[in-house]
Residue frames as a rotation matrix with the C-alpha (Angstrom) as fourth column:
MET 1
0.971 -0.135 -0.199 87.44
0.087 -0.572 0.816 -2.76
-0.224 -0.809 -0.543 93.70
GLY 2
0.553 -0.826 0.110 90.82
-0.208 -0.265 -0.941 -1.22
0.807 0.498 -0.319 93.34
ARG 3
-0.393 -0.777 -0.492 93.73
0.440 0.311 -0.842 -1.22
0.807 -0.547 0.220 95.72
ARG 4
-0.995 -0.092 -0.049 93.03
0.079 -0.359 -0.930 -0.54
0.068 -0.929 0.365 99.38
GLY 5
-0.500 0.863 -0.078 89.33
0.758 0.392 -0.522 -1.31
-0.420 -0.320 -0.849 98.93
MET 6
-0.332 0.379 -0.864 88.56
-0.267 -0.916 -0.300 1.81
-0.905 0.131 0.405 96.89
ALA 7
0.583 0.601 0.547 86.38
0.421 0.352 -0.836 1.64
-0.695 0.718 -0.048 93.79
THR 8
-0.595 -0.799 -0.086 88.30
0.241 -0.279 0.929 2.06
-0.767 0.532 0.359 90.57
PRO 9
0.145 0.672 -0.726 86.77
-0.645 -0.493 -0.585 3.96
-0.751 0.553 0.362 87.66
LYS 10
-0.098 -0.094 0.991 85.97
0.487 0.864 0.130 1.60
-0.868 0.495 -0.039 84.79
PHE 11
-0.268 -0.030 -0.963 86.43
-0.729 -0.647 0.224 2.40
-0.630 0.762 0.151 81.15
LYS 12
0.383 0.416 -0.825 85.81
-0.901 0.364 -0.235 0.58
0.202 0.833 0.514 77.91
HIS 13
0.249 -0.172 -0.953 85.98
-0.179 0.959 -0.220 -3.22
0.952 0.226 0.208 78.31
GLY 14
0.929 0.289 -0.230 86.06
0.152 0.268 0.951 -2.90
0.337 -0.919 0.205 82.09
ARG 15
0.102 -0.954 -0.280 89.64
0.972 0.156 -0.176 -1.65
0.212 -0.255 0.944 82.35
ARG 16
0.428 -0.069 -0.901 91.06
0.414 -0.871 0.264 1.52
-0.803 -0.486 -0.345 83.81
GLY 17
0.971 0.018 -0.238 92.17
-0.178 -0.611 -0.771 4.14
-0.159 0.791 -0.590 81.30
SER 18
0.200 -0.975 -0.096 95.89
-0.941 -0.218 0.259 3.73
-0.274 0.038 -0.961 81.89
ASP 19
-0.178 -0.230 0.957 95.59
-0.135 0.969 0.208 -0.06
-0.975 -0.092 -0.203 81.52
ASN 20
0.802 0.525 0.286 94.07
0.212 0.197 -0.957 0.33
-0.559 0.828 0.046 78.03
LYS 21
0.729 -0.592 -0.343 97.15
-0.673 -0.528 -0.518 2.12
0.126 0.608 -0.784 76.75
ARG 22
-0.221 -0.812 0.541 99.42
-0.827 0.450 0.338 -0.41
-0.517 -0.372 -0.771 78.42
GLU 23
0.173 0.390 0.905 97.36
0.097 0.907 -0.409 -3.23
-0.980 0.159 0.119 76.89
GLU 24
0.979 0.177 -0.097 97.58
-0.063 -0.189 -0.980 -1.68
-0.192 0.966 -0.174 73.41
TYR 25
0.329 -0.936 -0.129 101.33
-0.941 -0.313 -0.127 -1.21
0.079 0.164 -0.983 73.80
ARG 26
-0.251 -0.405 0.879 101.73
-0.566 0.798 0.206 -4.77
-0.785 -0.446 -0.430 75.15
CYS 27
0.551 0.532 0.643 99.70
0.218 0.652 -0.726 -6.24
-0.806 0.540 0.243 72.25
ALA 28
0.916 -0.270 -0.298 101.65
-0.391 -0.425 -0.817 -4.24
0.094 0.864 -0.494 69.68
GLY 29
0.002 -0.970 0.245 104.91
-0.988 0.035 0.150 -5.40
-0.154 -0.242 -0.958 71.30
TYR 30
-0.034 0.083 0.996 103.70
-0.219 0.972 -0.088 -8.98
-0.975 -0.221 -0.015 71.31
ALA 31
0.884 0.424 0.198 102.75
0.113 0.218 -0.969 -8.78
-0.454 0.879 0.145 67.64
LYS 32
0.618 -0.729 -0.295 106.17
-0.755 -0.445 -0.482 -7.36
0.220 0.520 -0.825 66.75
ARG 33
-0.250 -0.727 0.639 107.97
-0.836 0.495 0.236 -10.07
-0.488 -0.475 -0.732 68.76
ARG 34
0.274 0.442 0.854 105.82
0.025 0.885 -0.465 -12.78
-0.961 0.149 0.231 67.19
HIS 35
0.982 0.066 -0.180 106.52
-0.166 -0.175 -0.970 -11.42
-0.096 0.982 -0.161 63.71
MET 36
0.230 -0.971 -0.062 110.27
-0.964 -0.218 -0.154 -11.33
0.137 0.095 -0.986 64.42
LEU 37
-0.221 -0.279 0.935 110.21
-0.538 0.834 0.121 -14.89
-0.813 -0.476 -0.335 65.80
THR 38
0.722 0.540 0.433 108.41
0.093 0.544 -0.834 -16.05
-0.686 0.642 0.342 62.68
ILE 39
0.820 -0.478 -0.315 111.10
-0.513 -0.369 -0.775 -14.46
0.254 0.797 -0.548 60.52
ILE 40
-0.088 -0.907 0.413 113.89
-0.984 0.143 0.103 -15.94
-0.152 -0.397 -0.905 62.66
PHE 41
0.003 0.134 0.991 112.41
-0.240 0.962 -0.129 -19.46
-0.971 -0.237 0.035 62.61
ALA 42
0.941 0.330 0.074 111.84
0.008 0.196 -0.981 -19.25
-0.338 0.923 0.182 58.86
ALA 43
0.514 -0.826 -0.230 115.47
-0.794 -0.357 -0.493 -18.20
0.325 0.436 -0.839 58.40
LEU 44
-0.251 -0.611 0.751 116.73
-0.826 0.540 0.163 -20.98
-0.505 -0.579 -0.640 60.67
PHE 45
0.427 0.473 0.771 114.62
-0.007 0.854 -0.520 -23.54
-0.904 0.217 0.368 58.84
ALA 46
0.966 -0.085 -0.245 115.95
-0.255 -0.141 -0.957 -22.33
0.047 0.986 -0.158 55.50
VAL 47
0.120 -0.991 0.056 119.51
-0.968 -0.130 -0.217 -22.63
0.222 -0.028 -0.975 56.81
SER 48
-0.439 -0.334 0.834 118.99
-0.679 0.732 -0.063 -26.02
-0.589 -0.594 -0.548 58.47
ALA 49
0.715 0.699 -0.010 116.91
-0.517 0.519 -0.680 -27.58
-0.470 0.492 0.733 55.68
PRO 50
0.189 -0.706 0.683 118.85
0.275 0.705 0.653 -30.48
-0.943 0.064 0.328 54.23
GLN 51
0.248 -0.244 -0.938 120.84
-0.868 -0.485 -0.104 -29.60
-0.429 0.840 -0.332 51.16
LEU 52
0.813 0.092 0.575 120.81
0.095 0.953 -0.287 -32.51
-0.574 0.288 0.766 48.76
PRO 53
-0.342 -0.939 -0.031 123.98
-0.001 -0.033 0.999 -33.38
-0.940 0.342 0.011 46.87
PRO 54
-0.354 0.186 -0.916 123.86
-0.907 -0.305 0.289 -33.10
-0.226 0.934 0.277 43.09
GLN 55
0.397 0.592 0.701 121.60
-0.310 0.806 -0.504 -35.76
-0.864 -0.017 0.504 41.61
PRO 56
-0.694 -0.675 0.251 123.10
-0.018 0.365 0.931 -38.03
-0.720 0.641 -0.265 38.94
LYS 57
-0.463 0.500 -0.732 121.55
-0.884 -0.320 0.341 -38.12
-0.064 0.805 0.590 35.47
VAL 58
-0.223 0.337 -0.915 120.94
-0.310 0.865 0.394 -41.87
0.924 0.371 -0.089 35.75
HIS 59
0.328 0.440 0.836 118.89
-0.941 0.071 0.332 -43.29
0.087 -0.895 0.437 38.64
PRO 60
-0.718 -0.662 0.216 120.44
-0.681 0.732 -0.023 -46.48
-0.142 -0.164 -0.976 40.08
ALA 61
-0.235 0.607 -0.759 118.69
-0.464 0.616 0.637 -49.61
0.854 0.502 0.137 38.79
GLY 62
-0.256 0.228 -0.939 116.60
0.575 0.817 0.042 -51.28
0.777 -0.529 -0.340 41.46
VAL 63
-0.881 -0.030 -0.471 116.35
0.415 -0.525 -0.743 -48.26
-0.225 -0.851 0.475 43.77
PRO 64
0.067 0.997 0.026 112.74
0.906 -0.050 -0.420 -47.02
-0.418 0.052 -0.907 44.07
LYS 65
-0.165 -0.099 0.981 112.00
0.811 -0.580 0.078 -44.12
0.561 0.809 0.176 41.72
ASP 66
0.771 0.520 0.367 110.81
0.226 -0.762 0.606 -41.89
0.595 -0.385 -0.706 44.58
ALA 67
0.605 -0.642 -0.472 114.25
0.647 0.050 0.761 -42.06
-0.465 -0.765 0.445 46.23
VAL 68
0.852 -0.436 0.291 116.78
-0.141 -0.726 -0.673 -39.24
0.505 0.533 -0.679 45.80
ARG 69
0.021 -0.915 -0.403 120.45
0.670 0.312 -0.673 -39.16
0.742 -0.256 0.620 46.67
VAL 70
0.912 0.380 0.157 120.73
0.118 -0.607 0.786 -37.74
0.393 -0.698 -0.598 50.19
SER 71
0.644 -0.764 -0.029 124.48
-0.200 -0.205 0.958 -38.12
-0.738 -0.611 -0.285 50.77
PRO 72
0.336 -0.661 -0.671 127.70
-0.888 0.017 -0.460 -38.23
0.315 0.750 -0.581 48.84
CYS 73
0.385 -0.254 -0.887 129.80
0.025 0.964 -0.266 -41.36
0.923 0.080 0.377 49.09
VAL 74
0.633 -0.123 0.764 130.31
-0.772 -0.176 0.611 -42.26
0.059 -0.977 -0.207 52.77
ALA 75
-0.383 -0.900 -0.207 133.44
-0.843 0.432 -0.319 -44.24
0.377 0.052 -0.925 53.63
GLY 76
-0.959 -0.113 0.260 132.69
-0.213 0.891 -0.400 -47.95
-0.187 -0.439 -0.879 54.00
MET 77
-0.277 0.942 0.188 129.08
0.182 0.243 -0.953 -47.56
-0.944 -0.230 -0.239 52.82
GLY 78
-0.617 0.120 0.778 128.52
0.780 -0.034 0.624 -45.69
0.101 0.992 -0.073 49.57
GLU 79
-0.827 0.422 0.371 125.88
-0.319 -0.896 0.309 -43.09
0.463 0.137 0.876 48.67
HIS 80
-0.737 0.673 -0.054 122.61
0.400 0.371 -0.838 -42.97
-0.544 -0.640 -0.543 50.57
TRP 81
-0.816 0.574 0.074 119.28
-0.164 -0.352 0.921 -42.75
0.555 0.739 0.381 48.71
ALA 82
-0.748 0.604 -0.277 115.85
0.559 0.347 -0.753 -42.25
-0.358 -0.718 -0.597 50.30
ASN 83
-0.028 0.834 0.551 112.34
0.621 -0.417 0.663 -40.99
0.783 0.360 -0.507 49.88
LEU 84
-0.784 -0.397 0.477 112.48
-0.038 -0.736 -0.675 -37.78
0.619 -0.548 0.562 51.93
LYS 85
0.059 0.901 0.430 108.92
-0.756 -0.241 0.608 -38.34
0.651 -0.361 0.667 53.22
ARG 86
0.752 0.235 -0.615 110.01
0.078 0.895 0.438 -41.59
0.654 -0.378 0.655 54.87
LEU 87
-0.367 -0.924 -0.111 112.96
0.332 -0.018 -0.943 -40.18
0.869 -0.383 0.314 56.81
PRO 88
-0.012 -0.995 0.101 114.31
-1.000 0.010 -0.019 -40.57
0.017 -0.101 -0.995 59.39
LEU 89
0.345 0.152 0.926 113.14
-0.472 0.881 0.032 -44.19
-0.811 -0.448 0.375 59.78
GLY 90
-0.723 -0.605 -0.335 113.63
-0.573 0.253 0.779 -45.18
-0.386 0.755 -0.530 56.16
PRO 91
0.559 -0.757 0.339 114.20
0.643 0.654 0.398 -47.40
-0.523 -0.004 0.852 54.34
ILE 92
0.516 -0.592 -0.619 117.38
-0.680 -0.722 0.124 -45.86
-0.521 0.357 -0.775 53.01
TYR 93
0.937 -0.171 0.305 119.27
0.311 0.805 -0.506 -47.49
-0.159 0.568 0.807 50.18
GLY 94
0.225 -0.940 -0.257 123.04
-0.257 -0.312 0.915 -47.64
-0.940 -0.140 -0.311 49.81
VAL 95
0.980 0.047 0.193 124.50
0.177 0.233 -0.956 -47.39
-0.089 0.971 0.220 46.34
TYR 96
0.141 -0.968 -0.206 128.09
-0.219 -0.233 0.948 -47.80
-0.966 -0.088 -0.245 45.21
ASP 97
-0.822 -0.539 -0.186 129.19
-0.243 0.036 0.969 -47.37
-0.515 0.842 -0.161 41.63
GLY 98
-0.505 0.710 -0.491 125.54
-0.828 -0.238 0.507 -47.34
0.243 0.663 0.708 40.49
THR 99
-0.302 0.343 -0.890 124.67
0.029 0.936 0.351 -50.63
0.953 0.080 -0.292 42.21
PRO 100
0.562 0.541 0.626 122.54
-0.636 -0.202 0.745 -51.07
0.529 -0.817 0.231 45.37
VAL 101
-0.383 -0.790 -0.478 124.63
-0.146 0.563 -0.814 -52.47
0.912 -0.242 -0.331 48.24
PHE 102
-0.896 0.127 -0.427 122.39
0.443 0.348 -0.826 -52.19
0.044 -0.929 -0.368 51.31
THR 103
0.150 0.906 0.395 119.02
0.219 -0.421 0.880 -51.28
0.964 -0.046 -0.262 52.80
GLU 104
-0.846 -0.483 -0.228 119.06
0.361 -0.203 -0.910 -49.31
0.393 -0.852 0.346 56.05
ILE 105
0.471 0.864 0.177 116.63
0.414 -0.394 0.821 -48.20
0.779 -0.314 -0.543 58.73
MET 106
-0.706 -0.637 0.310 117.36
0.043 -0.475 -0.879 -45.80
0.706 -0.607 0.363 61.59
ILE 107
0.313 0.816 -0.486 115.64
0.581 0.241 0.778 -46.29
0.752 -0.526 -0.398 64.95
ASP 108
0.191 -0.113 0.975 115.52
-0.532 -0.847 0.006 -43.57
0.825 -0.520 -0.222 67.60
LYS 109
-0.757 -0.579 -0.302 117.25
-0.041 0.504 -0.863 -44.71
0.652 -0.641 -0.405 70.80
LYS 110
-0.726 0.527 0.442 114.25
-0.635 -0.265 -0.726 -43.64
-0.265 -0.808 0.527 72.92
ALA 111
0.288 0.863 -0.415 111.79
-0.947 0.320 0.008 -45.60
0.140 0.391 0.910 70.75
PHE 112
-0.021 -0.393 -0.919 114.03
-0.256 0.891 -0.375 -48.66
0.966 0.228 -0.119 70.87
ALA 113
-0.922 -0.386 0.043 114.47
-0.110 0.152 -0.982 -48.40
0.372 -0.910 -0.182 74.65
ALA 114
-0.435 0.844 0.313 110.72
-0.849 -0.269 -0.454 -47.98
-0.299 -0.463 0.834 75.08
GLY 115
-0.553 0.144 0.821 110.23
0.032 0.988 -0.151 -51.34
-0.833 -0.057 -0.551 73.38
ARG 116
0.292 0.661 -0.691 108.74
-0.721 -0.323 -0.613 -50.14
-0.629 0.677 0.382 70.12
SER 117
-0.110 -0.259 0.960 108.53
0.316 0.906 0.281 -52.96
-0.943 0.334 -0.018 67.57
TYR 118
-0.038 0.043 -0.998 109.09
-0.886 -0.464 0.014 -52.76
-0.463 0.885 0.056 63.82
VAL 119
0.067 0.174 0.982 107.78
0.095 0.979 -0.180 -55.62
-0.993 0.106 0.049 61.71
ASN 120
0.329 0.062 0.942 108.72
0.855 0.405 -0.325 -56.47
-0.402 0.912 0.080 58.11
LEU 121
0.873 0.023 -0.488 110.66
-0.033 -0.994 -0.107 -53.24
-0.487 0.110 -0.866 57.70
LEU 122
0.030 -0.957 -0.288 114.25
-0.751 -0.212 0.626 -54.16
-0.660 0.198 -0.725 56.84
LYS 123
0.640 0.280 0.715 113.93
0.235 0.815 -0.530 -55.99
-0.731 0.508 0.455 53.53
PRO 124
-0.549 -0.830 0.093 116.32
0.323 -0.108 0.940 -56.33
-0.771 0.547 0.327 50.59
LEU 125
-0.168 0.418 -0.893 115.46
-0.822 -0.559 -0.107 -54.72
-0.544 0.716 0.438 47.28
PRO 126
0.811 0.503 0.299 113.93
-0.245 0.757 -0.606 -57.14
-0.531 0.418 0.737 44.74
GLY 127
0.843 -0.494 -0.211 116.63
-0.027 0.355 -0.935 -59.30
0.537 0.794 0.286 43.17
TYR 128
-0.159 -0.920 0.358 119.07
-0.574 -0.209 -0.791 -58.86
0.803 -0.332 -0.495 46.08
THR 129
0.608 0.266 -0.748 119.83
0.417 0.695 0.586 -61.05
0.676 -0.668 0.312 49.09
ILE 130
0.766 -0.303 0.567 121.18
-0.604 -0.641 0.474 -59.97
0.220 -0.705 -0.674 52.45
ASP 131
0.118 -0.839 -0.531 124.76
0.026 0.537 -0.843 -61.06
0.993 0.086 0.085 53.12
HIS 132
-0.453 -0.248 -0.856 124.89
0.846 0.182 -0.501 -59.67
0.280 -0.952 0.127 56.67
VAL 133
0.618 0.656 0.433 123.33
0.383 -0.733 0.563 -57.06
0.686 -0.182 -0.704 58.97
ASP 134
-0.628 -0.765 -0.141 125.30
0.574 -0.333 -0.748 -54.44
0.525 -0.551 0.649 60.92
VAL 135
0.651 0.754 -0.085 123.62
0.589 -0.431 0.683 -52.82
0.479 -0.495 -0.725 63.94
GLU 136
-0.488 -0.868 0.092 125.43
0.676 -0.442 -0.589 -49.68
0.552 -0.225 0.803 65.00
PHE 137
0.502 0.549 -0.668 124.62
0.837 -0.503 0.216 -47.38
-0.217 -0.667 -0.712 67.90
VAL 138
-0.233 -0.501 0.833 125.26
0.649 -0.718 -0.250 -43.76
0.724 0.482 0.493 66.91
PRO 139
-0.108 0.229 -0.967 125.37
0.984 -0.113 -0.137 -41.90
-0.141 -0.967 -0.213 70.26
TYR 140
-0.482 -0.132 -0.866 125.78
0.216 -0.976 0.028 -38.40
-0.849 -0.173 0.499 68.80
GLY 141
0.644 0.764 0.045 123.78
0.179 -0.093 -0.979 -38.85
-0.744 0.639 -0.197 65.62
HIS 142
-0.551 -0.754 0.357 125.00
0.596 -0.056 0.801 -37.86
-0.584 0.654 0.480 62.18
ALA 143
-0.836 0.238 -0.494 124.02
-0.464 -0.788 0.406 -35.59
-0.293 0.569 0.769 59.32
GLY 144
-0.526 0.728 -0.440 120.36
-0.375 0.266 0.888 -36.18
0.763 0.632 0.133 58.53
TYR 145
0.590 0.684 -0.429 119.54
0.155 0.426 0.892 -37.61
0.793 -0.592 0.145 61.98
PRO 146
-0.261 -0.860 0.438 121.46
-0.210 -0.393 -0.895 -35.73
0.942 -0.325 -0.078 64.70
ILE 147
0.344 0.362 0.867 120.03
-0.928 -0.008 0.371 -37.58
0.141 -0.932 0.333 67.72
PRO 148
-0.637 -0.561 0.529 121.14
-0.650 0.760 0.022 -40.80
-0.414 -0.330 -0.849 69.43
HIS 149
0.542 0.815 -0.205 119.86
-0.798 0.421 -0.432 -43.73
-0.266 0.398 0.878 67.35
TYR 150
-0.093 -0.488 0.868 120.60
-0.006 0.872 0.489 -47.13
-0.996 0.041 -0.084 65.91
ASP 151
0.029 0.020 -0.999 121.55
-0.989 -0.147 -0.031 -47.64
-0.148 0.989 0.015 62.25
LEU 152
0.125 0.050 0.991 120.62
-0.066 0.997 -0.042 -51.08
-0.990 -0.060 0.128 60.93
HIS 153
-0.053 -0.261 -0.964 122.31
-0.968 -0.225 0.114 -51.85
-0.247 0.939 -0.240 57.60
ALA 154
0.514 0.204 0.833 121.34
0.018 0.969 -0.248 -55.00
-0.858 0.142 0.494 55.69
TYR 155
-0.143 -0.710 -0.690 124.27
-0.778 -0.351 0.522 -55.36
-0.612 0.611 -0.502 53.28
TYR 156
0.902 0.427 -0.065 124.04
-0.346 0.623 -0.702 -57.30
-0.259 0.655 0.709 50.02
VAL 157
0.484 -0.828 -0.284 127.85
-0.218 0.200 -0.955 -57.58
0.848 0.524 -0.083 49.80
PRO 158
0.400 -0.392 -0.829 130.41
0.809 0.576 0.118 -59.06
0.431 -0.717 0.547 52.22
HIS 159
0.867 -0.072 -0.493 131.81
0.319 -0.681 0.660 -56.84
-0.383 -0.729 -0.567 54.95
ALA 160
-0.094 -0.996 -0.012 135.30
0.537 -0.061 0.841 -56.91
-0.838 0.073 0.541 53.43
VAL 161
-0.292 0.043 0.955 133.87
0.936 -0.193 0.295 -55.54
0.197 0.980 0.016 50.17
HIS 162
0.627 0.625 0.465 131.87
0.550 -0.778 0.304 -52.58
0.552 0.066 -0.831 51.51
GLU 163
0.633 -0.471 -0.614 134.67
0.491 -0.369 0.789 -51.59
-0.598 -0.801 -0.003 53.88
ARG 164
-0.444 -0.855 0.268 136.68
0.737 -0.178 0.652 -50.60
-0.510 0.487 0.709 50.77
PHE 165
0.285 0.623 0.729 133.99
0.905 -0.426 0.010 -48.27
0.317 0.657 -0.684 49.40
CYS 166
0.667 0.109 0.737 134.89
0.162 -0.987 -0.001 -44.57
0.727 0.120 -0.676 49.22
PRO 167
0.158 -0.653 -0.741 138.10
0.961 0.274 -0.036 -44.62
0.227 -0.706 0.671 51.27
ASN 168
-0.881 -0.473 0.004 138.33
0.464 -0.866 -0.185 -40.84
0.091 -0.162 0.983 50.93
GLY 169
-0.164 0.923 0.347 134.59
0.408 -0.257 0.876 -40.34
0.898 0.285 -0.334 51.33
GLU 170
-0.049 0.261 0.964 132.74
-0.691 -0.706 0.156 -38.61
0.721 -0.659 0.215 54.11
HIS 171
-0.795 -0.096 -0.600 132.76
0.377 0.696 -0.611 -40.04
0.476 -0.711 -0.517 57.61
GLU 172
-0.123 0.913 0.390 129.19
0.106 -0.379 0.920 -39.68
0.987 0.154 -0.050 58.84
LEU 173
0.320 0.319 -0.892 129.49
0.863 0.290 0.413 -40.12
0.390 -0.902 -0.183 62.60
LEU 174
0.371 -0.146 0.917 129.56
-0.250 -0.967 -0.053 -37.06
0.894 -0.210 -0.395 64.82
GLY 175
-0.376 -0.543 -0.751 131.57
0.646 0.427 -0.632 -36.88
0.664 -0.723 0.191 68.01
PRO 176
0.361 0.494 -0.791 130.89
0.916 -0.345 0.203 -35.11
-0.173 -0.798 -0.578 71.28
LYS 177
0.681 -0.105 0.725 131.13
0.185 -0.933 -0.309 -31.33
0.709 0.345 -0.616 71.24
LEU 178
-0.006 -0.790 -0.613 134.43
0.971 0.141 -0.192 -30.38
0.238 -0.597 0.766 72.83
PRO 179
0.649 0.274 -0.709 134.85
0.556 -0.808 0.197 -27.16
-0.519 -0.522 -0.677 74.85
């Protein structure tokens, strides 16, 4: 029944004639919008995909072969190396002057707050011992992991030593967006 209780003439697929044209137009419009969204998301992904820094000719001794350099030298830390398939959690390896100096993992603030446990994850590379562990809350994230999280660095060198690495290097922490 149509409006006001009157029978409505039915056409192909049980719709009124004028609705068929509207439906075809709506479907064509939907397809065009979907196609445009696909193009836009593909472009955004291409723009936001991580750009790796130039890779050195010599891979640092002791760093797993599947790891690539993911950052230039960061002040107080060194370069960061990781297997891209294992990010964001890690492990991530810090290298300074061709030598491993830390192992790092990054834990999402929400996962940590929810009580998620991680067992046997933060280990030194073979042949290295942990000097100390720094646990840093990164409220605004940083390049490579732009959400609130914890960085856990297990350093193989004393704090006073790694604090001198790359004094003019990048500073990885992001601050709040100001108006």
